[in-house]
C-alpha positions, 0 to 999 in steps of 0.5 A: 593565539600565537602566544598561546601556541608558544606557551603550550610548546614551552610547557610540553618541551619542559614536561618531556625533558628526556625526549626534548634534550635528545631532539635539541642535542641532535639538532644542535650537532647537526646544525653545527656541522651544517654551519661549518660546511656552509662556511666552507661552501660560501667561501669556495663559491665566493672566489674572485667575486670581490672584483667589480667586473668579475662577471666580465673578466676572462682568462686566455688559456692554451692547449697543445695537441700531438700530431694525431690531434690528441691533447697533450698539454693544457696550460692556464698561461700563454706566450707573451706576444698574445697579450698586445696582439689580442687587444689589437686584433679584437677591438671588442676587448676593453682591457688586457693585462698580463702577469708573469710569476717571478719564482723564488727571488732574493730581495734585499733592503739594507741588511734584510735579505729574504727570499720572496715567492709571491712576486709577479711582473704585472702591467699598468692595466692590472688594477683595471682588471682586479679590484684591490684597494691601493693605499699609496700611489696611483694604480694607473701609473705606478707600474708604467715605468721600468724597475718600479714595484708595488707591494702589500702593506704586510710586505712593506712592513716586513722590509721597511718597518715603520718607515715610509716605503714610497720611493725607497729601493729594494734590490732583486737578485743582487742585480736590479734596484726597484723603486717602490711606487705603490702600496695596496691591500692584500688580495682576499683569501677568496682570490685565485692569486695572491701577489705580494709584490708587483714588478712593472711588466715593462721591466721585462724589456731589459735583455738581462731579465727577458728582452723586448724581442722575446716579448714579441716573438717567443711563442714557446714560453707559455709563462704569461697569465693573460686576462681580458675585460670584455663587455657585459654579456659578451658572446665569448663563443664567437670570439673563441671561434676566431682564434684559429685564424688568429693563431695561423696569422701570427704564430710562426717559428723559424724553419717551419714550412710555408704551409704550417698552421699553428691551429693544428698544433695548439688552441686558445681558449677563453675561461671565466674568471669565476670558473677558475677556482672550482672548475679549472685544473689545468697543467699550469695554475697560479695557485692550487685550486679547489674542486666543485666535486668537494663542494658537492660532497660536503653539501651532501654530507651536511644535508645527510647529517641534518636529515638524520637529526630531523629523522630523530625528531620525527621518530621520537615525536611519533613514538611518544604520541600515546603520551599526548593522545588524551591532550589531543582528544580533549583539545578536539572535544572543546573545539580545536580544529585539526589545522590548529593542532598541526600549527601547535605541533609545528610551533613546538618543532620550530621552537626547538629548532630555533633554540638548537640554531642559537646553540649551533651558532655559538658552537660554530663560532667556537669551532671555526679556529679548531677546524682551521687548525685541523684542516688548514682551510682558512675559514671565517665565521664572518662568511655568514654575515652576507645578506643572502646567507643571513636570510637563509639562516633566519629561515632555517628553523622554519624549514627544518622545523617544518620538515621534522615536525610536519609528519608528527603533527599530521599524524597526531592531529588525526587521532579520533577524540572518542577513541582516544578518550576511551583509551583505544589508541593503536598505532597502525602498522603503516606508522610503525613501518614509516618509523622503521624506514626512517631508522633504516635511512639514518643508518644507511647514511652512517654506513656509507660514511664509514665505508667512504672514510675507510676507503679514503684512508686506504688509498692514502696509505697506498699512496704513501707506501707505494714504491715510486721507483726511486728513494724519496727519503732524505733528499733535500731540494732547493733552487740552484743558483750556481753557475756550472763552474761554481757548482763544482766548488760547492759540490767539493765543499759539501761532500767533505761531510760524510753524511752528504752522499750525492748531488744532482741538478735538473730542470725539474724535480719529482713531485712537480709536473712534466710540462715540456715537450719538444717532439720526438723522431726515431731513426731506423738506419738513415731515415727518421719517423716522427712519433705521435707521442707525448714525450716530456723531457727533463734536463739532468746532469751526471748526479741526478739518477744516482741522487734519486737511486733510480735503477737502470733497466739497460745501458748506463747513466750520463758519465764524465768519461764520455764528452759526447753525452751532452748529445745523448739521451737517457729515457724511461721504459715508457718511452721505449714502448711508445717508440716501438722498441721491444725491450730496453736492451733493444733501445740502447744505441738507437738514434732519436731526434728530440727538439731537432737535436739528434743523439743516441740512447745510452740508457733506459731507466726503470719507470718511476713516478715523477708526478703524483699518483693522480697521473699515469707514468709519462714517457720521459727523456733525460738529456744533459745539455752542453756543460757551458750552459746552466739549464738546471733550475733545481738542486737535489742533495741526498743525505744520510739519515744519521745526522741530518742537522750536520749535513744541513749545516754543512750545506748552509755554510758552503751556500753562504760562502759561495752565494751570500746574496741568495737566502738559503732555503730548502725542502725535503722531497718526501714533504713535497710529495705529501703536499700533493695529497693534502686535499685527499688528507683533508677529505679523509679527516673530515669524512672521519669527523662527519662519520662519527657525528652521523653515527652519534646522532643516529645512535642518539635517536636510537637510544631515545626510541629504544628507551621509549619503546622499552618503557611501553613494554615494561609490563611485558618484560615483568611477565617474561621475568616471572615466567623464567626468562633470563636477562640475555633472553630479554635483551635479545628480544628487545634488541632484535627488531632494531638490529634487523633495521640496521642489517637492512640499512647495511644491505641498502647502503653498501652498493651505494657506497661501492658505486660512490667510492669507485667513482672517487677512485677514478681520480687516481691513475694508481689506486687500490681495489675495493675489498669486500671486507670493508663492507662487512666491517662497516656493517658489523661496526654499525650493528655493534654500535646499535646493539651497544646503544640499545643494550644500555636500556634493555639491560636496565629494563631486564634487571628491573624488579618485575614486582614493581611493573606488575603491581598495578595488574 
């Protein structure tokens, strides 16, 4: 029986080649898109699951409140004393591990001097939490001694080549020698952290690196990522409820009153390791995380595209029902039951889907490298090899075959054999209406994607063109290794080149996050008032504001001519507002205290976008600490655009002369800002591709449906031509019914698109207003594409010789 069904299915597929080709081609494209998106979703949902105890691993995070209880900062990291105290205070915690990023550091082995960005200090419990294979060394003891290091295979090859790296030493920042005590496999791509080097945490007890006292008493430096291993199915809510008392018991700052309670100022939270990648967007993450909303969006797009392909099958199958009416009638006369005919048609649908799936798998395998190059997603076809995914793929032809084939099967199996064999077959209005509904649904989805693509790129263009309040062009940024006295020598050297305009140092640079807040009080006369506002700060020297071309709203910049400027402040206009001063001019000369240090406001700079346009402009204070203390981690250099290479060569030569043990590395500020919107850029690119594919599949179905419909009306067209109808009139008559459906689709789709994109834009503090013409344009594009698709067949039919079509009458 099954063999007969398959033989009959193959015969019908080969008999109607045109319709079968459209169905197979449309399903193949839809399934290919679905497979690519499935690979992306599988990767996103698999983050950190490679860890053996992934479900029982948690990260401790810390949030901070303003005095009036408003959350001002939420960090993925905490202070160093918390790690050992948590283990001692809560015996249910099985293991605790702490890691601390080491920033950009210079590493040397013999004549190889490189800057490493992926090194972390980690304690001996690290490999009890994270399941990464150790190739050499004992993971339980490799990090137990100070000045030891473990590294990945790739890192070992980079420094030691084919030599055995064990027990060899590499030099960090030309100060400390670290002995290699272990080699481990690199963390997989689907990990929320990728340390390439692990330096022993106990080394931080060295006072020149951090200091033992700091590790036990520094509650303000929240740079330490802390992970807990808890018992299976542990009630973390109960543990988290004990944290306020824990904070009040242990966290104390010098000079705080006796009744001070840290739980009023900050909170500790527990976060599942498996939730970090898709659900965590805190102010300090180890790496850039994904977003569950993107997973939902692309899942919906995959379903939409597959739905469009299935609709094509339904429409074309029901449309060609008249061609198979006699076949169905004869089958019923010789004894076939309705359920047998349904199975016959479903077998055809499943067979077509199976063939399409095989083609889609080949296309997916070929396209994955191109998608990675285009979107920088690092997808792998091997993601589909997981057992649960393979089962889904095997079942896919049956699911899609059933969805796309069930309606045509039921519809055609319901034909009455007596009427069919007499040639009396009319497709009822209800059936025609259902096909129209499917066409409307196809184009509604396509129009929504057109609108989404347009608005995403409008927002990206707005971001790129919006004034940031400073000039980001031709600014080179880099780490600042220079002590204060050496910086002056460096500055004098590089400014001999006329292409180098300004140099400025700061603790942070625009495009980064503003995380530092030390509390602000405003003075009226001799009395001070604590301001319940989140005012961030940046340490900045004389050259910072000129380097970035920021404009002063009132007052002046820091100046070498005023020795007291090390105790004074420059603030932005947003700070003027939160401090309650009416205008920037009124702020000049006012006293304020920041972090307990009293000083005068000497200047107000116009508001500028230090962070990305996802964030509002934050009240900001700039201060210039004592010249003897080097508190400037970053260096910014403004160059002219006339001879960039000459400027960079001059900077490189001066750098190597003064800092021969520090590799020279730099980035351009505009590139850093561009990276802030990589996610949106990828989203826009993918929307463009999927919009094109959705429209193409919809038009493919419309092409086949119009071709079949026009074939059924060939005699009508002949009569119209004989009676004097022109080609434009015939084309209009044949096209108007389909175009009405596209217009209806526009009316349905546009409100949905407006609502969806309005929600998407809420992720940006600074965003475009959605313009009415976007919706008009999307509707016109859909109508034009549909008209062009239909016109190909309409013009061909209208130009045919009417004699041939009427000869049999």
